[in-house]
VEXFI-224644 format. One record per atom (N, C-alpha, C, O): residue in one letter; z, y, x. Coordinates in steps of 0.05 Angstrom, whole numbers, padded with zeros to 5 digits, always signed. Layout:
REM VEXFI-224644
AZYX...
REM end
This chain:
REM VEXFI-224644
X+00123-00265+00586X+00125-00292+00573X+00114-00313+00593X+00090-00312+00600X+00128-00330+00599X+00122-00349+00618X+00111-00374+00610X+00127-00393+00609X+00091-00378+00606X+00084-00401+00590X+00052-00417+00602X+00031-00405+00603X+00054-00439+00607X+00034-00453+00619X+00030-00453+00648X+00051-00448+00661X+00008-00457+00661X-00003-00455+00689X-00022-00440+00696X-00044-00450+00703X-00017-00415+00694X-00043-00396+00698X-00062-00397+00673X-00085-00389+00675X-00052-00407+00649X-00065-00404+00624X-00066-00375+00604X-00046-00366+00593X-00086-00365+00603X-00084-00338+00582X-00077-00346+00556X-00090-00365+00545X-00058-00333+00543X-00048-00337+00517X-00069-00331+00494X-00082-00310+00495X-00072-00348+00472X-00082-00339+00449X-00063-00338+00426X-00049-00358+00421X-00062-00315+00411X-00038-00318+00395X-00054-00309+00368X-00065-00287+00363X-00051-00333+00349X-00058-00334+00322X-00039-00320+00306X-00020-00335+00304X-00036-00299+00294X-00021-00288+00275X-00035-00284+00248X-00058-00276+00246X-00015-00291+00227X-00029-00287+00199X-00006-00268+00187X+00016-00269+00197X-00011-00247+00163X+00012-00237+00154X+00030-00250+00132X+00047-00238+00118X+00023-00278+00130X+00042-00290+00114X+00055-00316+00124X+00076-00326+00115X+00040-00325+00143X+00047-00355+00159X+00055-00352+00186X+00053-00331+00198X+00066-00376+00196X+00077-00376+00224X+00061-00368+00240X+00037-00368+00233X+00068-00359+00267X+00053-00352+00290X+00048-00377+00310X+00068-00391+00318X+00025-00381+00318X+00016-00403+00336X+00009-00393+00361X-00011-00379+00362X+00023-00399+00381X+00013-00391+00411X-00004-00414+00424X+00005-00437+00425X-00024-00409+00431X-00042-00435+00442X-00048-00428+00467X-00058-00406+00473X-00041-00450+00487X-00048-00450+00520X-00065-00475+00525X-00060-00495+00512X-00081-00476+00541X-00098-00496+00551X-00076-00517+00566X-00083-00541+00568X-00059-00511+00572X-00045-00531+00598X-00013-00520+00596X-00009-00496+00593X+00011-00541+00597X+00028-00529+00607X+00050-00553+00610X+00045-00572+00596X+00071-00555+00623X+00088-00575+00624X+00097-00587+00602X+00092-00611+00597X+00111-00571+00587X+00123-00587+00562X+00130-00558+00545X+00142-00538+00553X+00118-00564+00519X+00119-00539+00502X+00147-00541+00490X+00154-00520+00480X+00165-00560+00488X+00193-00555+00487X+00207-00545+00507X+00226-00529+00501X+00203-00549+00533X+00215-00535+00555X+00207-00506+00547X+00224-00491+00539X+00178-00496+00547X+00177-00474+00548X+00186-00453+00531X+00191-00429+00537X+00190-00468+00501X+00209-00448+00483X+00231-00450+00486X+00243-00428+00483X+00247-00470+00493X+00275-00468+00501X+00279-00449+00526X+00298-00433+00525X+00266-00449+00546X+00270-00423+00560X+00264-00395+00551X+00276-00375+00559X+00245-00396+00533X+00236-00367+00522X+00261-00361+00502X+00272-00340+00503X+00267-00378+00486X+00291-00375+00463X+00314-00359+00481X+00322-00336+00476X+00323-00376+00502X+00351-00367+00519X+00340-00342+00534X+00358-00329+00546X+00320-00333+00536X+00311-00303+00545X+00311-00281+00527X+00312-00257+00532X+00312-00294+00499X+00307-00278+00478X+00281-00264+00472X+00280-00242+00460X+00261-00277+00481X+00231-00268+00479X+00215-00281+00456X+00191-00278+00455X+00226-00293+00442X+00214-00310+00418X+00236-00317+00398X+00258-00324+00405X+00227-00314+00369X+00245-00317+00345X+00240-00343+00332X+00230-00361+00345X+00246-00347+00308X+00244-00366+00289X+00215-00365+00280X+00205-00343+00276X+00199-00388+00275X+00176-00390+00259X+00150-00387+00282X+00127-00387+00275X+00158-00384+00309X+00139-00380+00331X+00131-00411+00338X+00150-00426+00344X+00110-00420+00339X+00098-00443+00350X+00084-00448+00373X+00063-00436+00373X+00087-00461+00395X+00074-00461+00418X+00055-00488+00420X+00065-00510+00416X+00030-00486+00424X+00012-00515+00424X-00003-00508+00452X-00013-00487+00461X-00002-00536+00462X-00015-00535+00485X-00039-00561+00481X-00035-00583+00470X-00066-00549+00493X-00085-00573+00493X-00071-00601+00510X-00069-00623+00500X-00062-00593+00534X-00052-00620+00549X-00019-00602+00560X-00011-00579+00562X-00007-00631+00563X+00018-00624+00575X+00019-00643+00598X+00008-00665+00596X+00032-00633+00622X+00034-00645+00642X+00065-00664+00646X+00069-00683+00661X+00082-00653+00629X+00108-00664+00630X+00121-00663+00604X+00141-00651+00596X+00102-00682+00589X+00112-00679+00561X+00135-00703+00556X+00135-00723+00571X+00155-00700+00536X+00174-00717+00538X+00176-00728+00506X+00171-00714+00486X+00186-00757+00506X+00193-00765+00478X+00221-00768+00476X+00235-00757+00493X+00229-00780+00458X+00255-00788+00448X+00273-00803+00478X+00261-00813+00497X+00299-00801+00476X+00311-00814+00497X+00297-00812+00524X+00294-00833+00536X+00288-00792+00534X+00277-00790+00561X+00252-00799+00563X+00243-00800+00586X+00234-00808+00542X+00209-00828+00554X+00189-00799+00561X+00192-00776+00553X+00171-00808+00576X+00145-00792+00585X+00127-00792+00559X+00124-00813+00547X+00115-00773+00551X+00098-00776+00535X+00072-00769+00539X+00068-00747+00547X+00048-00790+00535X+00025-00789+00549X+00007-00767+00533X+00007-00766+00509X-00010-00749+00550X-00019-00722+00536X-00043-00717+00543X-00049-00697+00556X-00062-00735+00535X-00092-00724+00540X-00103-00705+00521X-00091-00705+00500X-00123-00688+00523X-00135-00669+00511X-00149-00680+00486X-00165-00699+00490X-00146-00674+00462X-00153-00679+00434X-00130-00688+00420X-00138-00697+00399X-00102-00690+00423X-00080-00696+00412X-00062-00670+00406X-00064-00650+00421X-00045-00671+00386X-00029-00650+00384X-00004-00648+00401X+00010-00667+00404X+00001-00623+00413X+00030-00620+00427X+00043-00593+00420X+00038-00572+00432X+00059-00594+00401X+00066-00569+00391X+00094-00569+00385X+00106-00588+00378X+00105-00539+00389X+00136-00541+00384X+00140-00514+00373X+00125-00495+00376X+00164-00514+00356X+00170-00495+00340X+00202-00486+00345X+00217-00502+00356X+00210-00462+00337X+00238-00454+00340X+00250-00449+00310X+00238-00436+00293X+00278-00461+00308X+00292-00461+00283X+00316-00444+00298X+00324-00449+00321X+00326-00423+00282X+00357-00412+00291X+00372-00422+00269X+00363-00422+00246X+00395-00431+00276X+00411-00446+00260X+00436-00430+00254X+00452-00427+00272X+00440-00420+00231X+00461-00406+00219X+00481-00422+00207X+00473-00443+00197X+00508-00416+00206X+00532-00418+00200X+00531-00437+00176X+00542-00459+00173X+00514-00422+00157X+00521-00440+00127X+00491-00457+00124X+00482-00463+00101X+00477-00464+00148X+00460-00482+00145X+00461-00508+00147X+00478-00516+00164X+00447-00528+00133X+00456-00562+00137X+00460-00567+00164X+00455-00549+00180X+00466-00585+00172X+00474-00594+00199X+00447-00594+00215X+00426-00600+00204X+00448-00587+00239X+00424-00580+00254X+00407-00607+00260X+00383-00608+00258X+00424-00631+00268X+00403-00653+00267X+00388-00662+00250X+00369-00677+00257X+00394-00656+00223X+00377-00662+00201X+00354-00647+00199X+00340-00651+00179X+00344-00629+00217X+00325-00622+00218X+00302-00637+00230X+00279-00628+00231X+00308-00660+00239X+00286-00686+00248X+00280-00698+00220X+00260-00711+00218X+00298-00694+00193X+00284-00704+00176X+00266-00684+00160X+00246-00690+00148X+00277-00660+00163X+00253-00637+00152X+00225-00639+00164X+00203-00638+00152X+00230-00644+00193X+00203-00644+00205X+00189-00666+00198X+00167-00662+00189X+00201-00692+00200X+00187-00715+00193X+00173-00717+00166X+00153-00731+00163X+00184-00700+00145X+00172-00699+00116X+00156-00681+00118X+00137-00686+00104X+00153-00655+00133X+00130-00637+00136X+00107-00650+00149X+00084-00645+00142X+00116-00668+00170X+00095-00680+00187X+00076-00705+00167X+00052-00710+00170X+00094-00717+00151X+00085-00736+00136X+00065-00720+00115X+00045-00732+00109X+00069-00702+00108X+00051-00689+00084X+00022-00674+00101X+00000-00670+00090X+00031-00668+00129X+00005-00659+00137X-00015-00678+00146X-00039-00673+00144X-00007-00701+00158X-00018-00727+00159X-00033-00741+00130X-00056-00749+00127X-00013-00741+00113X-00020-00750+00088X-00050-00735+00079X-00070-00746+00072X-00046-00713+00082X-00068-00689+00072X-00094-00704+00079X-00111-00709+00063X-00096-00712+00108X-00126-00712+00124X-00134-00744+00127X-00155-00751+00138X-00114-00761+00116X-00124-00788+00115X-00137-00799+00094X-00129-00797+00071X-00162-00814+00103X-00175-00833+00075X-00154-00843+00061X-00131-00846+00070X-00162-00849+00035X-00143-00865+00014X-00132-00889+00030X-00107-00891+00033X-00149-00907+00039X-00140-00935+00050X-00120-00934+00072X-00108-00954+00079X-00115-00908+00086X-00100-00902+00110X-00075-00893+00098X-00053-00902+00105X-00079-00873+00075X-00053-00862+00070X-00034-00879+00046X-00012-00872+00038X-00049-00902+00038X-00030-00920+00030X-00012-00938+00049X+00005-00954+00040X-00017-00935+00070X-00007-00949+00097X+00016-00931+00113X+00034-00941+00127X+00014-00905+00109X+00030-00881+00117X+00060-00884+00110X+00067-00886+00086X+00078-00884+00130X+00103-00887+00122X+00125-00876+00146X+00116-00878+00169X+00147-00866+00145X+00164-00854+00159X+00189-00877+00169X+00204-00890+00154X+00189-00876+00195X+00213-00900+00206X+00233-00878+00219X+00228-00857+00231X+00255-00888+00211X+00280-00871+00217X+00282-00868+00258X+00278-00885+00274X+00289-00841+00261X+00295-00821+00246X+00271-00805+00239X+00272-00789+00220X+00247-00807+00254X+00223-00788+00250X+00197-00795+00261X+00180-00777+00267X+00193-00820+00264X+00167-00832+00271X+00151-00836+00249X+00161-00844+00228X+00123-00830+00251X+00103-00833+00228X+00090-00860+00234X+00084-00865+00258X+00087-00875+00217X+00074-00899+00222X+00049-00905+00210X+00050-00897+00187X+00025-00917+00215X+00003-00923+00193X-00002-00948+00200X-00014-00954+00220X+00008-00971+00180X+00005-00994+00176X+00021-01008+00204X+00014-01029+00215X+00039-00994+00209X+00062-01005+00227X+00059-00996+00250X+00077-01003+00267X+00036-00978+00259X+00028-00971+00284X+00036-00942+00289X+00025-00929+00272X+00051-00927+00304X+00063-00907+00315X+00035-00888+00315X+00014-00892+00328X+00041-00869+00298X+00020-00847+00305X+00027-00817+00310X+00011-00799+00315X+00056-00815+00306X+00064-00790+00324X+00100-00789+00328X+00115-00804+00318X+00105-00770+00343X+00136-00769+00351X+00147-00745+00346X+00132-00726+00340X+00173-00742+00347X+00188-00715+00340X+00212-00714+00356X+00230-00731+00354X+00214-00692+00374X+00232-00690+00391X+00249-00664+00388X+00235-00644+00388X+00280-00662+00385X+00293-00639+00372X+00305-00638+00403X+00311-00658+00415X+00309-00606+00414X+00321-00599+00432X+00338-00577+00424X+00327-00563+00407X+00365-00568+00432X+00379-00550+00425X+00390-00528+00448X+00403-00537+00467X+00385-00503+00445X+00402-00487+00469X+00415-00463+00449X+00403-00445+00437X+00443-00468+00447X+00458-00448+00429X+00448-00452+00399X+00449-00474+00388X+00439-00430+00387X+00437-00428+00361X+00404-00434+00357X+00395-00436+00334X+00389-00437+00377X+00361-00443+00373X+00359-00475+00375X+00375-00488+00389X+00343-00484+00364X+00338-00510+00356X+00302-00515+00364X+00284-00506+00350X+00299-00527+00385X+00269-00531+00387X+00257-00557+00376X+00266-00578+00385X+00241-00558+00359X+00231-00580+00348X+00202-00586+00358X+00185-00570+00350X+00193-00605+00373X+00168-00615+00385X+00159-00638+00375X+00171-00660+00374X+00134-00631+00365X+00113-00655+00354X+00096-00663+00366X+00082-00645+00375X+00090-00687+00373X+00068-00696+00381X+00050-00714+00366X+00062-00734+00358X+00027-00713+00360X+00009-00725+00341X-00015-00741+00354X-00031-00728+00368X-00020-00768+00352X-00043-00781+00367X-00066-00773+00346X-00066-00786+00325X-00082-00756+00348X-00105-00746+00332X-00135-00760+00343X-00152-00771+00329X-00136-00756+00367X-00160-00767+00378X-00156-00791+00398X-00175-00805+00400X-00134-00798+00412X-00129-00818+00433X-00101-00831+00421X-00088-00820+00404X-00096-00853+00430X-00070-00866+00428X-00060-00880+00450X-00078-00895+00460X-00040-00882+00462X-00035-00903+00486X-00029-00929+00475X-00022-00937+00453X-00035-00943+00502X-00027-00974+00495X-00002-00978+00507X+00003-00978+00531X+00015-00983+00490X+00047-00989+00496X+00054-01015+00490X+00047-01027+00470X+00071-01025+00511X+00077-01055+00517X+00097-01059+00491X+00094-01083+00484X+00111-01049+00479X+00137-01047+00468X+00128-01046+00433X+00140-01058+00416X+00104-01028+00428X+00098-01019+00398X+00069-01013+00396X+00054-01006+00414X+00061-01020+00366X+00032-01014+00366X+00033-00985+00358X+00050-00974+00344X+00009-00973+00370X-00001-00945+00363X-00028-00936+00357X-00047-00948+00369X-00034-00918+00340X-00055-00910+00329X-00064-00886+00332X-00049-00871+00344X-00089-00875+00322X-00093-00845+00320X-00103-00837+00295X-00112-00856+00282X-00105-00814+00284X-00113-00807+00263X-00147-00808+00260X-00159-00812+00239X-00158-00803+00283X-00186-00811+00283X-00193-00842+00285X-00215-00849+00277X-00176-00858+00293X-00176-00886+00288X-00173-00895+00261X-00185-00915+00252X-00158-00883+00248X-00154-00888+00219X-00173-00873+00204X-00166-00868+00181X-00197-00864+00211X-00218-00848+00195X-00212-00822+00186X-00225-00813+00168X-00189-00806+00198X-00190-00781+00190X-00209-00757+00202X-00214-00760+00226X-00217-00739+00192X-00238-00724+00211X-00221-00693+00208X-00220-00677+00190X-00209-00693+00232X-00196-00667+00235X-00194-00659+00263X-00195-00674+00283X-00191-00631+00262X-00192-00621+00289X-00161-00611+00297X-00144-00607+00279X-00156-00607+00320X-00123-00605+00329X-00116-00581+00315X-00099-00582+00298X-00130-00556+00322X-00124-00531+00308X-00122-00526+00282X-00106-00510+00273X-00138-00538+00269X-00133-00538+00237X-00115-00555+00232X-00105-00551+00210X-00105-00576+00246X-00081-00590+00236X-00056-00584+00241X-00038-00595+00229X-00051-00559+00265X-00032-00549+00277X-00025-00526+00257X-00001-00525+00254X-00041-00505+00240X-00044-00491+00225X-00031-00507+00194X-00013-00497+00181X-00041-00527+00188X-00029-00542+00164X-00003-00549+00171X+00015-00543+00156X+00001-00560+00190X+00033-00570+00198X+00050-00545+00196X+00071-00548+00184X+00043-00519+00208X+00061-00504+00210X+00071-00487+00182X+00093-00478+00175X+00046-00489+00168X+00053-00479+00142X+00072-00501+00122X+00089-00494+00106X+00064-00524+00128X+00083-00548+00114X+00112-00541+00122X+00129-00533+00106X+00119-00544+00148X+00140-00543+00161X+00155-00514+00150X+00177-00516+00139X+00148-00497+00151X+00154-00464+00141X+00169-00471+00114X+00193-00469+00110X+00144-00483+00092X+00155-00490+00064X+00182-00505+00066X+00202-00495+00056X+00182-00530+00081X+00202-00544+00082X+00229-00534+00091X+00250-00539+00079X+00228-00521+00109X+00249-00507+00126X+00267-00485+00100X+00292-00485+00097X+00249-00471+00088X+00259-00454+00064X+00273-00471+00049X+00297-00466+00047X+00261-00496+00035X+00278-00514+00016X+00309-00524+00031X+00331-00526+00019X+00304-00529+00053X+00321-00540+00071X+00351-00523+00072X+00374-00530+00071X+00337-00498+00075X+00367-00472+00069X+00369-00468+00047X+00389-00454+00043X+00355-00473+00023X+00357-00464-00005X+00375-00481-00019X+00394-00476-00034X+00364-00508-00010X+00378-00530-00031X+00391-00552-00019X+00400-00571-00032X+00393-00550+00011X+00411-00564+00027X+00394-00588+00032X+00369-00587+00031X+00409-00611+00037X+00401-00634+00055X+00391-00652+00035X+00368-00660+00037X+00406-00659+00015X+00403-00679-00008X+00372-00685-00018X+00364-00708-00018X+00351-00662-00027X+00330-00664-00024X+00308-00672-00009X+00286-00680-00015X+00321-00666+00020X+00304-00673+00042X+00309-00705+00044X+00291-00721+00048X+00332-00712+00042X+00340-00744+00044X+00320-00757+00024X+00304-00774+00030X+00323-00747+00000X+00310-00757-00030X+00276-00766-00019X+00265-00788-00020X+00267-00742-00010X+00236-00741-00003X+00232-00762+00018X+00216-00781+00017X+00253-00757+00041X+00248-00779+00064X+00249-00807+00055X+00234-00825+00064X+00265-00811+00038X+00266-00843+00034X+00247-00852+00011X+00242-00876+00007X+00234-00829-00005X+00207-00836-00018X+00188-00848+00002X+00172-00866-00005X+00188-00835+00031X+00159-00841+00042X+00170-00863+00062X+00153-00872+00078X+00194-00872+00064X+00205-00892+00086X+00193-00922+00078X+00183-00928+00056X+00196-00936+00097X+00201-00964+00087X+00224-00973+00069X+00246-00962+00069X+00215-00994+00052X+00233-01002+00028X+00263-01010+00036X+00268-01020+00058X+00280-01006+00020X+00306-01015+00023X+00307-01045+00027X+00293-01057+00010X+00319-01059+00045X+00320-01083+00052X+00296-01095+00069X+00289-01118+00071X+00285-01071+00084X+00264-01078+00105X+00280-01087+00129X+00298-01073+00137X+00273-01112+00141X+00287-01117+00167X+00279-01100+00186X+00257-01090+00189X+00307-01095+00203X+00301-01074+00229X+00314-01087+00249X+00329-01106+00246X+00307-01075+00275X+00319-01084+00300X+00324-01058+00310X+00305-01043+00311X+00349-01049+00318X+00359-01022+00328X+00365-01031+00354X+00377-01051+00359X+00353-01011+00376X+00366-01014+00405X+00379-00987+00413X+00367-00966+00418X+00405-00989+00413X+00422-00972+00412X+00421-00954+00441X+00409-00963+00460X+00433-00930+00444X+00430-00917+00468X+00441-00932+00493X+00429-00930+00515X+00460-00944+00490X+00471-00960+00513X+00454-00985+00520X+00462-00997+00540X+00433-00994+00506X+00419-01011+00509X+00423-01042+00493X+00406-01060+00493X+00444-01042+00482X+00455-01064+00462X+00435-01059+00436X+00427-01038+00428X+00426-01088+00425X+00412-01084+00398X+00426-01096+00377X+00445-01111+00381X+00419-01091+00355X+00437-01092+00328X+00410-01102+00306X+00392-01086+00302X+00410-01123+00295X+00396-01126+00273X+00403-01127+00247X+00425-01136+00241X+00392-01120+00232X+00399-01121+00200X+00379-01111+00185X+00356-01112+00194X+00384-01099+00158X+00363-01087+00137X+00369-01061+00132X+00392-01050+00134X+00344-01048+00125X+00349-01016+00117X+00365-01013+00097X+00361-01031+00081X+00384-00998+00090X+00403-00997+00069X+00403-00963+00064X+00424-00954+00054X+00384-00947+00069X+00380-00923+00069X+00394-00903+00085X+00405-00910+00106X+00394-00879+00077X+00409-00861+00097X+00439-00852+00085X+00442-00857+00061X+00457-00842+00097X+00483-00828+00093X+00476-00801+00083X+00453-00792+00084X+00497-00790+00074X+00496-00762+00065X+00486-00740+00086X+00476-00718+00079X+00489-00749+00111X+00483-00733+00135X+00456-00742+00148X+00447-00734+00169X+00445-00757+00133X+00415-00772+00146X+00418-00791+00164X+00397-00800+00172X+00442-00804+00177X+00446-00825+00193X+00433-00850+00180X+00431-00850+00155X+00424-00870+00193X+00413-00894+00185X+00440-00913+00178X+00460-00917+00192X+00434-00924+00151X+00454-00944+00140X+00440-00977+00144X+00421-00985+00131X+00453-00991+00163X+00440-01015+00177X+00461-01036+00158X+00486-01036+00161X+00449-01050+00142X+00465-01075+00132X+00461-01098+00145X+00439-01108+00145X+00487-01109+00158X+00486-01130+00172X+00486-01160+00161X+00488-01163+00137X+00484-01177+00174X+00478-01210+00163X+00505-01215+00147X+00505-01232+00129X+00532-01199+00154X+00555-01212+00146X+00560-01194+00116X+00579-01199+00101X+00541-01173+00112X+00545-01155+00091X+00558-01131+00097X+00561-01113+00080X+00568-01129+00124X+00575-01100+00132X+00558-01080+00136X+00536-01087+00143X+00563-01055+00133X+00540-01034+00135X+00547-01020+00160X+00570-01012+00164X+00526-01018+00181X+00536-00994+00205X+00519-00977+00202X+00496-00982+00195X+00529-00952+00206X+00520-00924+00205X+00510-00920+00236X+00526-00922+00254X+00479-00915+00239X+00471-00911+00264X+00458-00884+00264X+00437-00877+00252X+00479-00865+00283X+00466-00837+00292X+00442-00835+00311X+00425-00818+00307X+00442-00850+00327X+00418-00852+00345X+00415-00882+00358X+00432-00899+00361X+00383-00882+00363X+00378-00910+00374X+00351-00911+00364X+00343-00895+00346X+00331-00931+00377X+00307-00938+00368X+00307-00961+00352X+00320-00981+00356X+00287-00958+00332X+00285-00972+00304X+00260-00983+00306X+00239-00970+00308X+00263-01012+00306X+00236-01025+00306X+00238-01041+00281X+00260-01052+00276X+00213-01042+00262X+00209-01054+00238X+00200-01086+00247X+00182-01090+00263X+00214-01108+00235X+00212-01134+00242X+00193-01145+00228X+00188-01169+00231
REM end
């Protein structure tokens, strides 16, 4: 198993829960799990967590700052023919991550926690986490980064951390909680389909009518208001002329 840079593996196993592999340092937990999946050395339910990443990645190819003290973890889902669409796993992960963060925040911060499409978690409008999906054949690797002890200073958006919001939580304990919640949400996704996931996601998102600005993959921008999600989990953006545009990929900013 080729993981990390000279790091010894610590495998946490339980009879009923997910397996978490912990390493002090690696390039990218997503890249490692993709490589391991392609080699057939890991299966669904395995998590890889690193204390620090040297080449962490965010959505749309961005670098992800990775100081020690935050969560950098990835897990594998094997998609079957009768599963809901694979991209909807971003919504599943967002709901599980929302539940994990909600459980550790004090009440004042919990009331400010919200999901922003497709899968960012915000506290008072400041980003606290991100999710990245990557696929190799039937394997979907879901990477999650959570600002637990530190948060970056970014020019284009506000950021925060769980500790800055008053949460008293350690990385390993948070990872175990998140892995359990993700496993439970994945079972519901498979047994009940996408509709309950979308309903839960919308309960935790910014309200209908919230003004948004969307930066599309080609660099163009589109302004409008949030009009919910379609049946596949894509963003519905209602434009000024009343037309609704369905957004499948892009960066969303609350105005």
